[in-house]
TORKOL-4160 file (C-alpha; in steps of 0.2 Angstrom, whole numbers, padded with zeros to 4 digits, m for minus):
137
<pt num="1" X="m0067" Y="m0072" Z="0027"/>
<pt num="2" X="m0060" Y="m0054" Z="0028"/>
<pt num="3" X="m0041" Y="m0052" Z="0022"/>
<pt num="4" X="m0028" Y="m0036" Z="0023"/>
<pt num="5" X="m0019" Y="m0033" Z="0006"/>
<pt num="6" X="m0005" Y="m0021" Z="0009"/>
<pt num="7" X="0005" Y="m0014" Z="m0005"/>
<pt num="8" X="0023" Y="m0007" Z="0001"/>
<pt num="9" X="0033" Y="0007" Z="m0005"/>
<pt num="10" X="0048" Y="0019" Z="0001"/>
<pt num="11" X="0050" Y="0038" Z="0001"/>
<pt num="12" X="0060" Y="0037" Z="m0015"/>
<pt num="13" X="0044" Y="0030" Z="m0023"/>
<pt num="14" X="0033" Y="0044" Z="m0016"/>
<pt num="15" X="0046" Y="0058" Z="m0022"/>
<pt num="16" X="0047" Y="0050" Z="m0041"/>
<pt num="17" X="0029" Y="0052" Z="m0042"/>
<pt num="18" X="0031" Y="0070" Z="m0036"/>
<pt num="19" X="0044" Y="0072" Z="m0051"/>
<pt num="20" X="0060" Y="0069" Z="m0041"/>
<pt num="21" X="0067" Y="0053" Z="m0047"/>
<pt num="22" X="0082" Y="0043" Z="m0041"/>
<pt num="23" X="0093" Y="0028" Z="m0047"/>
<pt num="24" X="0080" Y="0016" Z="m0038"/>
<pt num="25" X="0064" Y="0027" Z="m0043"/>
<pt num="26" X="0062" Y="0034" Z="m0059"/>
<pt num="27" X="0051" Y="0050" Z="m0063"/>
<pt num="28" X="0033" Y="0047" Z="m0065"/>
<pt num="29" X="0024" Y="0057" Z="m0077"/>
<pt num="30" X="0007" Y="0066" Z="m0074"/>
<pt num="31" X="0002" Y="0052" Z="m0087"/>
<pt num="32" X="0009" Y="0039" Z="m0077"/>
<pt num="33" X="m0001" Y="0044" Z="m0061"/>
<pt num="34" X="m0016" Y="0044" Z="m0072"/>
<pt num="35" X="m0014" Y="0028" Z="m0078"/>
<pt num="36" X="m0011" Y="0020" Z="m0060"/>
<pt num="37" X="m0026" Y="0029" Z="m0054"/>
<pt num="38" X="m0037" Y="0023" Z="m0069"/>
<pt num="39" X="m0030" Y="0005" Z="m0066"/>
<pt num="40" X="m0033" Y="0006" Z="m0046"/>
<pt num="41" X="m0051" Y="0015" Z="m0048"/>
<pt num="42" X="m0057" Y="0001" Z="m0060"/>
<pt num="43" X="m0050" Y="m0012" Z="m0048"/>
<pt num="44" X="m0059" Y="m0005" Z="m0034"/>
<pt num="45" X="m0075" Y="m0002" Z="m0043"/>
<pt num="46" X="m0075" Y="m0020" Z="m0048"/>
<pt num="47" X="m0072" Y="m0024" Z="m0030"/>
<pt num="48" X="m0086" Y="m0012" Z="m0023"/>
<pt num="49" X="m0099" Y="m0021" Z="m0037"/>
<pt num="50" X="m0094" Y="m0039" Z="m0032"/>
<pt num="51" X="m0097" Y="m0033" Z="m0012"/>
<pt num="52" X="m0079" Y="m0039" Z="m0008"/>
<pt num="53" X="m0073" Y="m0022" Z="m0005"/>
<pt num="54" X="m0074" Y="m0015" Z="0013"/>
<pt num="55" X="m0060" Y="m0001" Z="0014"/>
<pt num="56" X="m0045" Y="0003" Z="0004"/>
<pt num="57" X="m0034" Y="0019" Z="0004"/>
<pt num="58" X="m0016" Y="0025" Z="m0002"/>
<pt num="59" X="m0006" Y="0032" Z="0012"/>
<pt num="60" X="0003" Y="0048" Z="0014"/>
<pt num="61" X="0022" Y="0048" Z="0012"/>
<pt num="62" X="0034" Y="0042" Z="0025"/>
<pt num="63" X="0040" Y="0059" Z="0027"/>
<pt num="64" X="0024" Y="0065" Z="0034"/>
<pt num="65" X="0025" Y="0050" Z="0046"/>
<pt num="66" X="0025" Y="0052" Z="0065"/>
<pt num="67" X="0032" Y="0038" Z="0077"/>
<pt num="68" X="0027" Y="0038" Z="0094"/>
<pt num="69" X="0036" Y="0027" Z="0107"/>
<pt num="70" X="0038" Y="0026" Z="0126"/>
<pt num="71" X="0055" Y="0035" Z="0131"/>
<pt num="72" X="0065" Y="0027" Z="0146"/>
<pt num="73" X="0056" Y="0038" Z="0158"/>
<pt num="74" X="0039" Y="0030" Z="0152"/>
<pt num="75" X="0034" Y="0046" Z="0143"/>
<pt num="76" X="0027" Y="0047" Z="0124"/>
<pt num="77" X="0043" Y="0052" Z="0112"/>
<pt num="78" X="0036" Y="0058" Z="0097"/>
<pt num="79" X="0047" Y="0058" Z="0081"/>
<pt num="80" X="0043" Y="0065" Z="0063"/>
<pt num="81" X="0048" Y="0057" Z="0048"/>
<pt num="82" X="0057" Y="0054" Z="0035"/>
<pt num="83" X="0069" Y="0042" Z="0044"/>
<pt num="84" X="0086" Y="0037" Z="0036"/>
<pt num="85" X="0082" Y="0018" Z="0042"/>
<pt num="86" X="0067" Y="0017" Z="0034"/>
<pt num="87" X="0065" Y="0005" Z="0020"/>
<pt num="88" X="0049" Y="m0001" Z="0013"/>
<pt num="89" X="0033" Y="0006" Z="0022"/>
<pt num="90" X="0016" Y="0002" Z="0021"/>
<pt num="91" X="0010" Y="0012" Z="0005"/>
<pt num="92" X="m0008" Y="0006" Z="0004"/>
<pt num="93" X="m0021" Y="m0007" Z="0008"/>
<pt num="94" X="m0037" Y="m0014" Z="0005"/>
<pt num="95" X="m0049" Y="m0023" Z="0017"/>
<pt num="96" X="m0058" Y="m0036" Z="0008"/>
<pt num="97" X="m0071" Y="m0050" Z="0011"/>
<pt num="98" X="m0067" Y="m0064" Z="m0001"/>
<pt num="99" X="m0073" Y="m0082" Z="m0001"/>
<pt num="100" X="m0056" Y="m0088" Z="0000"/>
<pt num="101" X="m0038" Y="m0086" Z="0001"/>
<pt num="102" X="m0036" Y="m0091" Z="m0019"/>
<pt num="103" X="m0049" Y="m0077" Z="m0022"/>
<pt num="104" X="m0039" Y="m0064" Z="m0013"/>
<pt num="105" X="m0022" Y="m0070" Z="m0020"/>
<pt num="106" X="m0032" Y="m0066" Z="m0038"/>
<pt num="107" X="m0036" Y="m0049" Z="m0033"/>
<pt num="108" X="m0018" Y="m0046" Z="m0027"/>
<pt num="109" X="m0011" Y="m0053" Z="m0043"/>
<pt num="110" X="m0022" Y="m0041" Z="m0052"/>
<pt num="111" X="m0015" Y="m0025" Z="m0042"/>
<pt num="112" X="0002" Y="m0030" Z="m0047"/>
<pt num="113" X="m0003" Y="m0028" Z="m0066"/>
<pt num="114" X="m0005" Y="m0010" Z="m0063"/>
<pt num="115" X="0007" Y="0000" Z="m0075"/>
<pt num="116" X="0021" Y="0008" Z="m0069"/>
<pt num="117" X="0037" Y="0018" Z="m0077"/>
<pt num="118" X="0050" Y="0008" Z="m0082"/>
<pt num="119" X="0063" Y="0003" Z="m0070"/>
<pt num="120" X="0051" Y="0006" Z="m0055"/>
<pt num="121" X="0054" Y="m0006" Z="m0041"/>
<pt num="122" X="0039" Y="m0020" Z="m0039"/>
<pt num="123" X="0036" Y="m0024" Z="m0022"/>
<pt num="124" X="0027" Y="m0040" Z="m0016"/>
<pt num="125" X="0010" Y="m0038" Z="m0009"/>
<pt num="126" X="0006" Y="m0044" Z="0008"/>
<pt num="127" X="m0011" Y="m0055" Z="0012"/>
<pt num="128" X="m0015" Y="m0057" Z="0031"/>
<pt num="129" X="m0032" Y="m0064" Z="0034"/>
<pt num="130" X="m0041" Y="m0054" Z="0048"/>
<pt num="131" X="m0048" Y="m0067" Z="0062"/>
<pt num="132" X="m0067" Y="m0065" Z="0066"/>
<pt num="133" X="m0065" Y="m0068" Z="0083"/>
<pt num="134" X="m0073" Y="m0086" Z="0082"/>
<pt num="135" X="m0055" Y="m0094" Z="0082"/>
<pt num="136" X="m0055" Y="m0097" Z="0063"/>
<pt num="137" X="m0041" Y="m0088" Z="0054"/>
């Protein structure tokens, strides 16, 4: 079964990783960033070796996002970020092919073991199954 594992974050988290901390998101040092990359890289390598990794990426900060909506006249309305009302957004994802929900949950728990600076908010991971078209979910 294929699963989408999503990790969340905020614009403040991205800013903290760029050296601009806040009360909710302490500044990350270069060592903190390298430690995170090492943890995630090891996880991705392990998942590639087991054949469970289909795809995975971190995403750019919300300030670089673009929303495209249908306006009242039916024409597209394009708005660039950041948005004051934006709270948590998708910060990264993995598409995994795992034998069971229990297995993908074990992997999500490993993601949460990623070292972060003290005081950094921890977000829950979201796991969603990807239907294969056969009616199984």
